[in-house]
KOLGU-4560 file (N, C-alpha, C; in nm, 3 decimals, padded with zeros to 5 digits):
<recs>
<n_xx: 01.109 n_yy: -00.854 n_zz: 01.048 ca_xx: 01.117 ca_yy: -00.777 ca_zz: 01.169 c_xx: 01.035 c_yy: -00.848 c_zz: 01.276 mol: A seq: 1 type: MET>
<n_xx: 01.098 n_yy: -00.874 n_zz: 01.387 ca_xx: 01.027 ca_yy: -00.934 ca_zz: 01.498 c_xx: 01.015 c_yy: -00.831 c_zz: 01.608 mol: A seq: 2 type: THR>
<n_xx: 00.908 n_yy: -00.839 n_zz: 01.687 ca_xx: 00.894 ca_yy: -00.742 ca_zz: 01.796 c_xx: 01.015 c_yy: -00.747 c_zz: 01.888 mol: A seq: 3 type: PRO>
<n_xx: 01.054 n_yy: -00.633 n_zz: 01.941 ca_xx: 01.173 ca_yy: -00.629 ca_zz: 02.027 c_xx: 01.147 c_yy: -00.702 c_zz: 02.158 mol: A seq: 4 type: PRO>
<n_xx: 01.251 n_yy: -00.753 n_zz: 02.216 ca_xx: 01.243 ca_yy: -00.815 ca_zz: 02.347 c_xx: 01.223 c_yy: -00.705 c_zz: 02.451 mol: A seq: 5 type: LYS>
<n_xx: 01.155 n_yy: -00.739 n_zz: 02.557 ca_xx: 01.126 ca_yy: -00.641 ca_zz: 02.663 c_xx: 01.255 c_yy: -00.579 c_zz: 02.715 mol: A seq: 6 type: ARG>
<n_xx: 01.360 n_yy: -00.659 n_zz: 02.728 ca_xx: 01.487 ca_yy: -00.607 ca_zz: 02.779 c_xx: 01.542 c_yy: -00.498 c_zz: 02.689 mol: A seq: 7 type: ALA>
<n_xx: 01.529 n_yy: -00.514 n_zz: 02.558 ca_xx: 01.583 ca_yy: -00.412 ca_zz: 02.467 c_xx: 01.502 c_yy: -00.283 c_zz: 02.476 mol: A seq: 8 type: SER>
<n_xx: 01.373 n_yy: -00.292 n_zz: 02.507 ca_xx: 01.292 ca_yy: -00.172 ca_zz: 02.524 c_xx: 01.326 c_yy: -00.103 c_zz: 02.656 mol: A seq: 9 type: LEU>
<n_xx: 01.361 n_yy: -00.182 n_zz: 02.757 ca_xx: 01.399 ca_yy: -00.126 ca_zz: 02.887 c_xx: 01.519 c_yy: -00.033 c_zz: 02.874 mol: A seq: 10 type: ASP>
<n_xx: 01.606 n_yy: -00.062 n_zz: 02.780 ca_xx: 01.729 ca_yy: 00.014 ca_zz: 02.764 c_xx: 01.705 c_yy: 00.150 c_zz: 02.697 mol: A seq: 11 type: ALA>
<n_xx: 01.588 n_yy: 00.167 n_zz: 02.635 ca_xx: 01.559 ca_yy: 00.292 ca_zz: 02.565 c_xx: 01.494 c_yy: 00.393 c_zz: 02.659 mol: A seq: 12 type: LEU>
<n_xx: 01.523 n_yy: 00.520 n_zz: 02.633 ca_xx: 01.456 ca_yy: 00.625 ca_zz: 02.709 c_xx: 01.313 c_yy: 00.639 c_zz: 02.659 mol: A seq: 13 type: THR>
<n_xx: 01.232 n_yy: 00.706 n_zz: 02.738 ca_xx: 01.094 ca_yy: 00.730 ca_zz: 02.695 c_xx: 01.091 c_yy: 00.809 c_zz: 02.564 mol: A seq: 14 type: THR>
<n_xx: 01.178 n_yy: 00.906 n_zz: 02.554 ca_xx: 01.186 ca_yy: 00.986 ca_zz: 02.430 c_xx: 01.219 c_yy: 00.896 c_zz: 02.310 mol: A seq: 15 type: ARG>
<n_xx: 01.313 n_yy: 00.803 n_zz: 02.327 ca_xx: 01.350 ca_yy: 00.710 ca_zz: 02.219 c_xx: 01.232 c_yy: 00.618 c_zz: 02.184 mol: A seq: 16 type: GLN>
<n_xx: 01.160 n_yy: 00.572 n_zz: 02.287 ca_xx: 01.044 ca_yy: 00.486 ca_zz: 02.261 c_xx: 00.937 c_yy: 00.560 c_zz: 02.181 mol: A seq: 17 type: LEU>
<n_xx: 00.911 n_yy: 00.684 n_zz: 02.218 ca_xx: 00.810 ca_yy: 00.763 ca_zz: 02.146 c_xx: 00.853 c_yy: 00.789 c_zz: 02.002 mol: A seq: 18 type: LEU>
<n_xx: 00.981 n_yy: 00.816 n_zz: 01.982 ca_xx: 01.032 ca_yy: 00.838 ca_zz: 01.846 c_xx: 01.022 c_yy: 00.710 c_zz: 01.764 mol: A seq: 19 type: ALA>
<n_xx: 01.057 n_yy: 00.598 n_zz: 01.824 ca_xx: 01.048 ca_yy: 00.469 ca_zz: 01.754 c_xx: 00.904 c_yy: 00.438 c_zz: 01.717 mol: A seq: 20 type: ARG>
<n_xx: 00.812 n_yy: 00.461 n_zz: 01.811 ca_xx: 00.671 ca_yy: 00.436 ca_zz: 01.785 c_xx: 00.621 c_yy: 00.523 c_zz: 01.669 mol: A seq: 21 type: ARG>
<n_xx: 00.661 n_yy: 00.649 n_zz: 01.667 ca_xx: 00.619 ca_yy: 00.739 ca_zz: 01.560 c_xx: 00.675 c_yy: 00.693 c_zz: 01.425 mol: A seq: 22 type: GLN>
<n_xx: 00.801 n_yy: 00.650 n_zz: 01.424 ca_xx: 00.863 ca_yy: 00.599 ca_zz: 01.301 c_xx: 00.787 c_yy: 00.477 c_zz: 01.249 mol: A seq: 23 type: LEU>
<n_xx: 00.755 n_yy: 00.383 n_zz: 01.339 ca_xx: 00.683 ca_yy: 00.262 ca_zz: 01.299 c_xx: 00.543 c_yy: 00.294 c_zz: 01.248 mol: A seq: 24 type: LEU>
<n_xx: 00.474 n_yy: 00.385 n_zz: 01.315 ca_xx: 00.340 ca_yy: 00.425 ca_zz: 01.272 c_xx: 00.344 c_yy: 00.486 c_zz: 01.133 mol: A seq: 25 type: ALA>
<n_xx: 00.449 n_yy: 00.561 n_zz: 01.105 ca_xx: 00.465 ca_yy: 00.619 ca_zz: 00.972 c_xx: 00.486 c_yy: 00.514 c_zz: 00.864 mol: A seq: 26 type: GLY>
<n_xx: 00.544 n_yy: 00.401 n_zz: 00.901 ca_xx: 00.569 ca_yy: 00.293 ca_zz: 00.805 c_xx: 00.444 c_yy: 00.211 c_zz: 00.777 mol: A seq: 27 type: ARG>
<n_xx: 00.338 n_yy: 00.229 n_zz: 00.857 ca_xx: 00.214 ca_yy: 00.155 ca_zz: 00.832 c_xx: 00.156 c_yy: 00.191 c_zz: 00.697 mol: A seq: 28 type: LEU>
<n_xx: 00.162 n_yy: 00.319 n_zz: 00.661 ca_xx: 00.118 ca_yy: 00.362 ca_zz: 00.529 c_xx: -00.028 c_yy: 00.331 c_zz: 00.500 mol: A seq: 29 type: GLY>
<n_xx: -00.056 n_yy: 00.306 n_zz: 00.375 ca_xx: -00.191 ca_yy: 00.281 ca_zz: 00.327 c_xx: -00.236 c_yy: 00.141 c_zz: 00.367 mol: A seq: 30 type: ASP>
<n_xx: -00.339 n_yy: 00.133 n_zz: 00.446 ca_xx: -00.388 ca_yy: 00.004 ca_zz: 00.495 c_xx: -00.493 c_yy: -00.058 c_zz: 00.403 mol: A seq: 31 type: ALA>
<n_xx: -00.516 n_yy: 00.001 n_zz: 00.287 ca_xx: -00.617 ca_yy: -00.053 ca_zz: 00.195 c_xx: -00.570 c_yy: -00.178 c_zz: 00.123 mol: A seq: 32 type: GLN>
<n_xx: -00.440 n_yy: -00.197 n_zz: 00.111 ca_xx: -00.385 ca_yy: -00.307 ca_zz: 00.032 c_xx: -00.325 c_yy: -00.415 c_zz: 00.121 mol: A seq: 33 type: HIS>
<n_xx: -00.407 n_yy: -00.467 n_zz: 00.211 ca_xx: -00.363 ca_yy: -00.565 ca_zz: 00.310 c_xx: -00.457 c_yy: -00.684 c_zz: 00.309 mol: A seq: 34 type: VAL>
<n_xx: -00.400 n_yy: -00.803 n_zz: 00.313 ca_xx: -00.477 ca_yy: -00.926 ca_zz: 00.333 c_xx: -00.410 c_yy: -01.005 c_zz: 00.444 mol: A seq: 35 type: LEU>
<n_xx: -00.489 n_yy: -01.046 n_zz: 00.543 ca_xx: -00.437 ca_yy: -01.127 ca_zz: 00.653 c_xx: -00.470 c_yy: -01.272 c_zz: 00.623 mol: A seq: 36 type: ALA>
<n_xx: -00.370 n_yy: -01.348 n_zz: 00.588 ca_xx: -00.390 ca_yy: -01.488 ca_zz: 00.554 c_xx: -00.271 c_yy: -01.540 c_zz: 00.477 mol: A seq: 37 type: GLY>
<n_xx: -00.295 n_yy: -01.644 n_zz: 00.398 ca_xx: -00.186 ca_yy: -01.703 ca_zz: 00.321 c_xx: -00.238 c_yy: -01.755 c_zz: 00.188 mol: A seq: 38 type: SER>
<n_xx: -00.144 n_yy: -01.777 n_zz: 00.098 ca_xx: -00.177 ca_yy: -01.838 ca_zz: -00.031 c_xx: -00.150 c_yy: -01.987 c_zz: -00.023 mol: A seq: 39 type: LEU>
<n_xx: -00.241 n_yy: -02.064 n_zz: -00.081 ca_xx: -00.232 ca_yy: -02.209 ca_zz: -00.080 c_xx: -00.241 c_yy: -02.258 c_zz: -00.224 mol: A seq: 40 type: VAL>
<n_xx: -00.158 n_yy: -02.353 n_zz: -00.258 ca_xx: -00.160 ca_yy: -02.412 ca_zz: -00.392 c_xx: -00.218 c_yy: -02.553 c_zz: -00.380 mol: A seq: 41 type: GLU>
<n_xx: -00.323 n_yy: -02.581 n_zz: -00.461 ca_xx: -00.387 ca_yy: -02.712 ca_zz: -00.456 c_xx: -00.422 c_yy: -02.761 c_zz: -00.596 mol: A seq: 42 type: GLN>
<n_xx: -00.421 n_yy: -02.892 n_zz: -00.610 ca_xx: -00.473 ca_yy: -02.955 ca_zz: -00.731 c_xx: -00.614 c_yy: -03.004 c_zz: -00.700 mol: A seq: 43 type: ALA>
<n_xx: -00.700 n_yy: -03.008 n_zz: -00.800 ca_xx: -00.840 ca_yy: -03.050 ca_zz: -00.779 c_xx: -00.876 c_yy: -03.161 c_zz: -00.877 mol: A seq: 44 type: ARG>
<n_xx: -00.971 n_yy: -03.242 n_zz: -00.833 ca_xx: -01.027 ca_yy: -03.347 ca_zz: -00.919 c_xx: -01.163 c_yy: -03.300 c_zz: -00.967 mol: A seq: 45 type: ARG>
<n_xx: -01.191 n_yy: -03.319 n_zz: -01.095 ca_xx: -01.315 ca_yy: -03.268 ca_zz: -01.151 c_xx: -01.435 c_yy: -03.360 c_zz: -01.127 mol: A seq: 46 type: CYS>
<n_xx: -01.412 n_yy: -03.487 n_zz: -01.102 ca_xx: -01.522 ca_yy: -03.580 ca_zz: -01.076 c_xx: -01.578 c_yy: -03.648 c_zz: -01.200 mol: A seq: 47 type: GLY>
<n_xx: -01.528 n_yy: -03.617 n_zz: -01.317 ca_xx: -01.576 ca_yy: -03.680 ca_zz: -01.440 c_xx: -01.519 c_yy: -03.820 c_zz: -01.451 mol: A seq: 48 type: LYS>
<n_xx: -01.605 n_yy: -03.918 n_zz: -01.476 ca_xx: -01.555 ca_yy: -04.055 ca_zz: -01.492 c_xx: -01.459 c_yy: -04.063 c_zz: -01.611 mol: A seq: 49 type: PRO>
<n_xx: -01.352 n_yy: -04.132 n_zz: -01.595 ca_xx: -01.257 ca_yy: -04.150 ca_zz: -01.703 c_xx: -01.155 c_yy: -04.039 c_zz: -01.717 mol: A seq: 50 type: GLY>
<n_xx: -01.169 n_yy: -03.932 n_zz: -01.642 ca_xx: -01.072 ca_yy: -03.822 ca_zz: -01.651 c_xx: -00.942 c_yy: -03.868 c_zz: -01.587 mol: A seq: 51 type: CYS>
<n_xx: -00.831 n_yy: -03.822 n_zz: -01.641 ca_xx: -00.700 ca_yy: -03.862 ca_zz: -01.589 c_xx: -00.678 c_yy: -03.814 c_zz: -01.445 mol: A seq: 52 type: SER>
<n_xx: -00.755 n_yy: -03.715 n_zz: -01.401 ca_xx: -00.736 ca_yy: -03.663 ca_zz: -01.266 c_xx: -00.788 c_yy: -03.760 c_zz: -01.160 mol: A seq: 53 type: CYS>
<n_xx: -00.877 n_yy: -03.852 n_zz: -01.199 ca_xx: -00.937 ca_yy: -03.943 ca_zz: -01.101 c_xx: -00.832 c_yy: -04.032 c_zz: -01.034 mol: A seq: 54 type: ALA>
<n_xx: -00.733 n_yy: -04.076 n_zz: -01.107 ca_xx: -00.631 ca_yy: -04.163 ca_zz: -01.049 c_xx: -00.497 c_yy: -04.096 c_zz: -01.037 mol: A seq: 55 type: GLY>
<n_xx: -00.490 n_yy: -03.969 n_zz: -01.076 ca_xx: -00.360 ca_yy: -03.902 ca_zz: -01.076 c_xx: -00.353 c_yy: -03.785 c_zz: -00.981 mol: A seq: 56 type: GLY>
<n_xx: -00.277 n_yy: -03.688 n_zz: -01.023 ca_xx: -00.247 ca_yy: -03.574 ca_zz: -00.938 c_xx: -00.356 c_yy: -03.468 c_zz: -00.938 mol: A seq: 57 type: ALA>
<n_xx: -00.449 n_yy: -03.475 n_zz: -01.029 ca_xx: -00.556 ca_yy: -03.375 ca_zz: -01.035 c_xx: -00.523 c_yy: -03.262 c_zz: -01.130 mol: A seq: 58 type: GLY>
<n_xx: -00.618 n_yy: -03.173 n_zz: -01.147 ca_xx: -00.600 ca_yy: -03.055 ca_zz: -01.233 c_xx: -00.535 c_yy: -02.945 c_zz: -01.152 mol: A seq: 59 type: HIS>
<n_xx: -00.464 n_yy: -02.861 n_zz: -01.221 ca_xx: -00.403 ca_yy: -02.747 ca_zz: -01.152 c_xx: -00.252 c_yy: -02.753 c_zz: -01.160 mol: A seq: 60 type: GLY>
<n_xx: -00.185 n_yy: -02.700 n_zz: -01.067 ca_xx: -00.233 ca_yy: -02.652 ca_zz: -00.938 c_xx: -00.303 c_yy: -02.517 c_zz: -00.951 mol: A seq: 61 type: PRO>
<n_xx: -00.397 n_yy: -02.492 n_zz: -00.860 ca_xx: -00.469 ca_yy: -02.366 ca_zz: -00.852 c_xx: -00.427 c_yy: -02.296 c_zz: -00.723 mol: A seq: 62 type: TYR>
<n_xx: -00.439 n_yy: -02.164 n_zz: -00.725 ca_xx: -00.401 ca_yy: -02.083 ca_zz: -00.610 c_xx: -00.528 c_yy: -02.040 c_zz: -00.537 mol: A seq: 63 type: ILE>
<n_xx: -00.524 n_yy: -02.055 n_zz: -00.403 ca_xx: -00.635 ca_yy: -02.014 ca_zz: -00.318 c_xx: -00.582 c_yy: -01.925 c_zz: -00.207 mol: A seq: 64 type: TYR>
<n_xx: -00.668 n_yy: -01.834 n_zz: -00.163 ca_xx: -00.636 ca_yy: -01.750 ca_zz: -00.048 c_xx: -00.707 c_yy: -01.808 c_zz: 00.074 mol: A seq: 65 type: PHE>
<n_xx: -00.630 n_yy: -01.826 n_zz: 00.181 ca_xx: -00.685 ca_yy: -01.876 ca_zz: 00.307 c_xx: -00.683 c_yy: -01.761 c_zz: 00.408 mol: A seq: 66 type: SER>
<n_xx: -00.802 n_yy: -01.705 n_zz: 00.440 ca_xx: -00.805 ca_yy: -01.592 ca_zz: 00.533 c_xx: -00.766 c_yy: -01.634 c_zz: 00.674 mol: A seq: 67 type: PRO>
<n_xx: -00.701 n_yy: -01.545 n_zz: 00.746 ca_xx: -00.653 ca_yy: -01.575 ca_zz: 00.880 c_xx: -00.766 c_yy: -01.576 c_zz: 00.982 mol: A seq: 68 type: ARG>
<n_xx: -00.865 n_yy: -01.484 n_zz: 00.971 ca_xx: -00.966 ca_yy: -01.476 ca_zz: 01.075 c_xx: -01.107 c_yy: -01.493 c_zz: 01.019 mol: A seq: 69 type: GLN>
<n_xx: -01.153 n_yy: -01.400 n_zz: 00.939 ca_xx: -01.290 ca_yy: -01.403 ca_zz: 00.888 c_xx: -01.307 c_yy: -01.524 c_zz: 00.797 mol: A seq: 70 type: VAL>
<n_xx: -01.418 n_yy: -01.593 n_zz: 00.809 ca_xx: -01.446 ca_yy: -01.712 ca_zz: 00.729 c_xx: -01.333 c_yy: -01.813 c_zz: 00.739 mol: A seq: 71 type: ASP>
<n_xx: -01.280 n_yy: -01.828 n_zz: 00.856 ca_xx: -01.166 ca_yy: -01.919 ca_zz: 00.877 c_xx: -01.196 c_yy: -02.055 c_zz: 00.817 mol: A seq: 72 type: ARG>
<n_xx: -01.100 n_yy: -02.109 n_zz: 00.747 ca_xx: -01.113 ca_yy: -02.241 ca_zz: 00.688 c_xx: -01.173 c_yy: -02.240 c_zz: 00.549 mol: A seq: 73 type: GLY>
<n_xx: -01.225 n_yy: -02.128 n_zz: 00.505 ca_xx: -01.283 ca_yy: -02.122 ca_zz: 00.371 c_xx: -01.182 c_yy: -02.065 c_zz: 00.273 mol: A seq: 74 type: ARG>
<n_xx: -01.143 n_yy: -02.147 n_zz: 00.178 ca_xx: -01.048 ca_yy: -02.104 ca_zz: 00.077 c_xx: -01.120 c_yy: -02.026 c_zz: -00.032 mol: A seq: 75 type: LEU>
<n_xx: -01.056 n_yy: -01.922 n_zz: -00.081 ca_xx: -01.109 ca_yy: -01.840 ca_zz: -00.190 c_xx: -01.019 c_yy: -01.857 c_zz: -00.311 mol: A seq: 76 type: ARG>
<n_xx: -01.078 n_yy: -01.895 n_zz: -00.423 ca_xx: -01.002 ca_yy: -01.912 ca_zz: -00.547 c_xx: -00.944 c_yy: -01.778 c_zz: -00.590 mol: A seq: 77 type: TYR>
<n_xx: -00.819 n_yy: -01.780 n_zz: -00.634 ca_xx: -00.752 ca_yy: -01.660 ca_zz: -00.684 c_xx: -00.725 c_yy: -01.680 c_zz: -00.833 mol: A seq: 78 type: VAL>
<n_xx: -00.794 n_yy: -01.605 n_zz: -00.919 ca_xx: -00.768 ca_yy: -01.616 ca_zz: -01.063 c_xx: -00.621 c_yy: -01.584 c_zz: -01.093 mol: A seq: 79 type: PRO>
<n_xx: -00.567 n_yy: -01.647 n_zz: -01.194 ca_xx: -00.425 ca_yy: -01.631 ca_zz: -01.225 c_xx: -00.386 c_yy: -01.485 c_zz: -01.248 mol: A seq: 80 type: SER>
<n_xx: -00.476 n_yy: -01.405 n_zz: -01.301 ca_xx: -00.443 ca_yy: -01.264 ca_zz: -01.326 c_xx: -00.431 c_yy: -01.183 c_zz: -01.197 mol: A seq: 81 type: ARG>
<n_xx: -00.480 n_yy: -01.236 n_zz: -01.085 ca_xx: -00.474 ca_yy: -01.165 ca_zz: -00.957 c_xx: -00.371 c_yy: -01.222 c_zz: -00.859 mol: A seq: 82 type: LEU>
<n_xx: -00.304 n_yy: -01.330 n_zz: -00.896 ca_xx: -00.210 ca_yy: -01.396 ca_zz: -00.804 c_xx: -00.102 c_yy: -01.299 c_zz: -00.757 mol: A seq: 83 type: VAL>
<n_xx: -00.043 n_yy: -01.222 n_zz: -00.846 ca_xx: 00.062 ca_yy: -01.128 ca_zz: -00.808 c_xx: 00.012 c_yy: -01.023 c_zz: -00.712 mol: A seq: 84 type: GLY>
<n_xx: -00.106 n_yy: -00.969 n_zz: -00.737 ca_xx: -00.164 ca_yy: -00.867 ca_zz: -00.651 c_xx: -00.195 c_yy: -00.925 c_zz: -00.513 mol: A seq: 85 type: ILE>
<n_xx: -00.258 n_yy: -01.043 n_zz: -00.509 ca_xx: -00.291 ca_yy: -01.106 ca_zz: -00.381 c_xx: -00.163 c_yy: -01.138 c_zz: -00.304 mol: A seq: 86 type: VAL>
<n_xx: -00.060 n_yy: -01.183 n_zz: -00.373 ca_xx: 00.068 ca_yy: -01.212 ca_zz: -00.307 c_xx: 00.123 c_yy: -01.085 c_zz: -00.240 mol: A seq: 87 type: HIS>
<n_xx: 00.118 n_yy: -00.972 n_zz: -00.309 ca_xx: 00.166 ca_yy: -00.846 ca_zz: -00.252 c_xx: 00.081 c_yy: -00.804 c_zz: -00.132 mol: A seq: 88 type: ARG>
<n_xx: -00.051 n_yy: -00.821 n_zz: -00.142 ca_xx: -00.140 ca_yy: -00.785 ca_zz: -00.031 c_xx: -00.112 c_yy: -00.871 c_zz: 00.092 mol: A seq: 89 type: TYR>
<n_xx: -00.089 n_yy: -01.000 n_zz: 00.071 ca_xx: -00.059 ca_yy: -01.091 ca_zz: 00.182 c_xx: 00.074 c_yy: -01.053 c_zz: 00.245 mol: A seq: 90 type: VAL>
<n_xx: 00.175 n_yy: -01.025 n_zz: 00.163 ca_xx: 00.305 ca_yy: -00.984 ca_zz: 00.215 c_xx: 00.291 c_yy: -00.854 c_zz: 00.295 mol: A seq: 91 type: ALA>
<n_xx: 00.214 n_yy: -00.760 n_zz: 00.242 ca_xx: 00.192 ca_yy: -00.633 ca_zz: 00.311 c_xx: 00.118 c_yy: -00.657 c_zz: 00.443 mol: A seq: 92 type: ARG>
<n_xx: 00.025 n_yy: -00.751 n_zz: 00.444 ca_xx: -00.046 ca_yy: -00.785 ca_zz: 00.567 c_xx: 00.049 c_yy: -00.833 c_zz: 00.675 mol: A seq: 93 type: GLY>
<n_xx: 00.147 n_yy: -00.913 n_zz: 00.637 ca_xx: 00.247 ca_yy: -00.960 ca_zz: 00.734 c_xx: 00.331 c_yy: -00.846 c_zz: 00.788 mol: A seq: 94 type: GLY>
<n_xx: 00.369 n_yy: -00.753 n_zz: 00.699 ca_xx: 00.448 ca_yy: -00.637 ca_zz: 00.742 c_xx: 00.370 c_yy: -00.552 c_zz: 00.842 mol: A seq: 95 type: GLU>
<n_xx: 00.241 n_yy: -00.528 n_zz: 00.812 ca_xx: 00.157 ca_yy: -00.447 ca_zz: 00.900 c_xx: 00.142 c_yy: -00.514 c_zz: 01.036 mol: A seq: 96 type: VAL>
<n_xx: 00.123 n_yy: -00.646 n_zz: 01.038 ca_xx: 00.111 ca_yy: -00.718 ca_zz: 01.164 c_xx: 00.238 c_yy: -00.704 c_zz: 01.248 mol: A seq: 97 type: GLU>
<n_xx: 00.355 n_yy: -00.713 n_zz: 01.185 ca_xx: 00.481 ca_yy: -00.698 ca_zz: 01.258 c_xx: 00.497 c_yy: -00.557 c_zz: 01.313 mol: A seq: 98 type: GLU>
<n_xx: 00.461 n_yy: -00.457 n_zz: 01.232 ca_xx: 00.470 ca_yy: -00.319 ca_zz: 01.279 c_xx: 00.378 c_yy: -00.296 c_zz: 01.398 mol: A seq: 99 type: LEU>
<n_xx: 00.254 n_yy: -00.345 n_zz: 01.389 ca_xx: 00.160 ca_yy: -00.328 ca_zz: 01.499 c_xx: 00.205 c_yy: -00.401 c_zz: 01.625 mol: A seq: 100 type: LEU>
<n_xx: 00.266 n_yy: -00.518 n_zz: 01.609 ca_xx: 00.317 ca_yy: -00.591 ca_zz: 01.725 c_xx: 00.427 c_yy: -00.512 c_zz: 01.794 mol: A seq: 101 type: ALA>
<n_xx: 00.514 n_yy: -00.448 n_zz: 01.717 ca_xx: 00.622 ca_yy: -00.370 ca_zz: 01.778 c_xx: 00.567 c_yy: -00.244 c_zz: 01.843 mol: A seq: 102 type: GLU>
<n_xx: 00.471 n_yy: -00.178 n_zz: 01.779 ca_xx: 00.408 ca_yy: -00.060 ca_zz: 01.838 c_xx: 00.341 c_yy: -00.098 c_zz: 01.970 mol: A seq: 103 type: ILE>
<n_xx: 00.273 n_yy: -00.212 n_zz: 01.970 ca_xx: 00.207 ca_yy: -00.259 ca_zz: 02.092 c_xx: 00.308 c_yy: -00.285 c_zz: 02.203 mol: A seq: 104 type: SER>
<n_xx: 00.421 n_yy: -00.347 n_zz: 02.169 ca_xx: 00.525 ca_yy: -00.374 ca_zz: 02.269 c_xx: 00.579 c_yy: -00.243 c_zz: 02.328 mol: A seq: 105 type: ALA>
<n_xx: 00.596 n_yy: -00.144 n_zz: 02.243 ca_xx: 00.641 ca_yy: -00.014 ca_zz: 02.292 c_xx: 00.537 c_yy: 00.047 c_zz: 02.386 mol: A seq: 106 type: ILE>
<n_xx: 00.409 n_yy: 00.036 n_zz: 02.348 ca_xx: 00.303 ca_yy: 00.090 ca_zz: 02.433 c_xx: 00.295 c_yy: 00.018 c_zz: 02.567 mol: A seq: 107 type: ASN>
<n_xx: 00.321 n_yy: -00.111 n_zz: 02.567 ca_xx: 00.323 ca_yy: -00.187 ca_zz: 02.693 c_xx: 00.435 c_yy: -00.134 c_zz: 02.782 mol: A seq: 108 type: VAL>
<n_xx: 00.550 n_yy: -00.109 n_zz: 02.724 ca_xx: 00.663 ca_yy: -00.055 ca_zz: 02.801 c_xx: 00.630 c_yy: 00.085 c_zz: 02.855 mol: A seq: 109 type: GLU>
<n_xx: 00.569 n_yy: 00.167 n_zz: 02.771 ca_xx: 00.531 ca_yy: 00.301 ca_zz: 02.816 c_xx: 00.427 c_yy: 00.294 c_zz: 02.928 mol: A seq: 110 type: LEU>
<n_xx: 00.335 n_yy: 00.201 n_zz: 02.918 ca_xx: 00.235 ca_yy: 00.181 ca_zz: 03.023 c_xx: 00.302 c_yy: 00.139 c_zz: 03.153 mol: A seq: 111 type: LEU>
<n_xx: 00.397 n_yy: 00.048 n_zz: 03.144 ca_xx: 00.470 ca_yy: 00.003 ca_zz: 03.264 c_xx: 00.542 c_yy: 00.120 c_zz: 03.330 mol: A seq: 112 type: ALA>
<n_xx: 00.585 n_yy: 00.215 n_zz: 03.251 ca_xx: 00.653 ca_yy: 00.333 ca_zz: 03.304 c_xx: 00.554 c_yy: 00.442 c_zz: 03.348 mol: A seq: 113 type: ARG>
<n_xx: 00.426 n_yy: 00.418 n_zz: 03.324 ca_xx: 00.320 ca_yy: 00.516 ca_zz: 03.352 c_xx: 00.337 c_yy: 00.641 c_zz: 03.267 mol: A seq: 114 type: ARG>
<n_xx: 00.388 n_yy: 00.622 n_zz: 03.144 ca_xx: 00.415 ca_yy: 00.734 ca_zz: 03.055 c_xx: 00.347 c_yy: 00.717 c_zz: 02.920 mol: A seq: 115 type: GLU>
<n_xx: 00.242 n_yy: 00.639 n_zz: 02.916 ca_xx: 00.169 ca_yy: 00.617 ca_zz: 02.792 c_xx: 00.096 c_yy: 00.745 c_zz: 02.752 mol: A seq: 116 type: LEU>
<n_xx: 00.128 n_yy: 00.797 n_zz: 02.635 ca_xx: 00.064 ca_yy: 00.920 ca_zz: 02.585 c_xx: 00.014 c_yy: 00.899 c_zz: 02.445 mol: A seq: 117 type: VAL>
</recs>
């Protein structure tokens, strides 16, 4: 879901915009299971002399979470037992961001109409 174009919002009545905003807000649901960021797969070298990883592809691959804002640039290791959960949280984070972007676009249109409530 991508935020609507301004022109498409112009075509809606204020009543339709308010109904759409309420529908989207209802879809936000439980915000406890959200992660803003992405999953990264990397191989690592252990540093032991003579290990096959020194000249090859490394150990792994391992899964890391890369946060979008807080601690930017710092990868967090994701244990294999949590990969599925973290994947769902990241996907849910993307959904929430899209919903909020559309709600914001609707509010901008309502503000332009001087009907923001």
